[in-house]
C-alpha positions, 0 to 999 in steps of 0.5 A: 213569447221567446222562441227556442229550438229543442233537439229531440231524439226521443230519448230520456235526456232530450225529452227532459231538456224539452220539458225544461224549455217548456218550464221556462216558458219558451215557444218551442219548435222541436227538431228531430233527425232521421239520419240513417239510424238502424231503427226508427223507434226513437223517431216515433218516440220523439214525435209522440213526446212532441205531441204530448208536450204540445210542441210543433216538430220537424223531422229532418231527413239527412244522409251520412253515406260514409257511416262510421258508426255502429248506429248507422252501419250494420256491419259494425257491432253495437257493444253490449254489457252485462248488468250495470257495469259501466262502459269505459268512458276513456274509450270512445265506442263504435256507437259514436257518430262522427261529428253528430252534434256539430251537424245537428247544431248547425241545422238548429242554428240555421232554423233558429236564425230563420224563425228568430229564436235565440235559444237552442236546447240539447240534452247532452250529458257529460257524466253518465254517458258514452264518452262522446267528445261532442257532449262535453260542456267545453264543446258547447261553449266553443260551438256557441262562440262559433254560432255568434261568429258565423251568423247574421244574428251574431254580427248584429249583437243579438243573443244566441245561446246553446243550452245543454242544461243536463251537461253536468248532471248524473243520470239519476239526477236527470231521472229525478228532474224528469219525474218532477217535470212530468216527462212521459218516460213511458214514451221515451226510447233510449235503446240502440236496438229497435226491439219490442223492449229495451235490450238492457245490454247496450251502453245507452240501456246500461246508463239508463238503468243505472240512473233509474236505480240510483234515483230509486225509481222504476223505469216504465219501459222495464217489465217487472 
């Protein structure tokens, strides 16, 4: 069976990417990063989802002591928004973690090469998102070229594919796809805060709410 690595954060997008890989018949190894987030709720969500999906997972703890993001540094404020007003996509918010996807994908390529996997799935999205530069389709194309140049597998002319299947989908389309695939959205966690319920005000919550509303679906994490 063909093998794949799935970067799983525990959020809506990465969980949908996991279920896409499952539908395609991959033998999946999930890679979950504990990189110093202010809360661990998303890590617990990722582990639960991997177990429900019957996929093996590895939680990799790494340190980013220079911080540089409000997701890592309590001294920086996470931006909040009211209602469904979209954050400005032409301004990169303080929640951007410097080069996060580059760091994560570098680990994933090493893991993939070690176990003989050709495919790496990441749930990044470049439409209803926070404007992070490392979520754009052109970034993944460039990184894929780098992966081929930088690995033994690539020099042997074996396939390496960075797959971002949600890259050009709207959040509502991701919600609809996830519902069709049976993604356990009730176990996912998208909020940047670690409370008992989603805050509803951070940009991740705003985009998630927008997606469910436009998909005419009910978010199981939001109490009516």
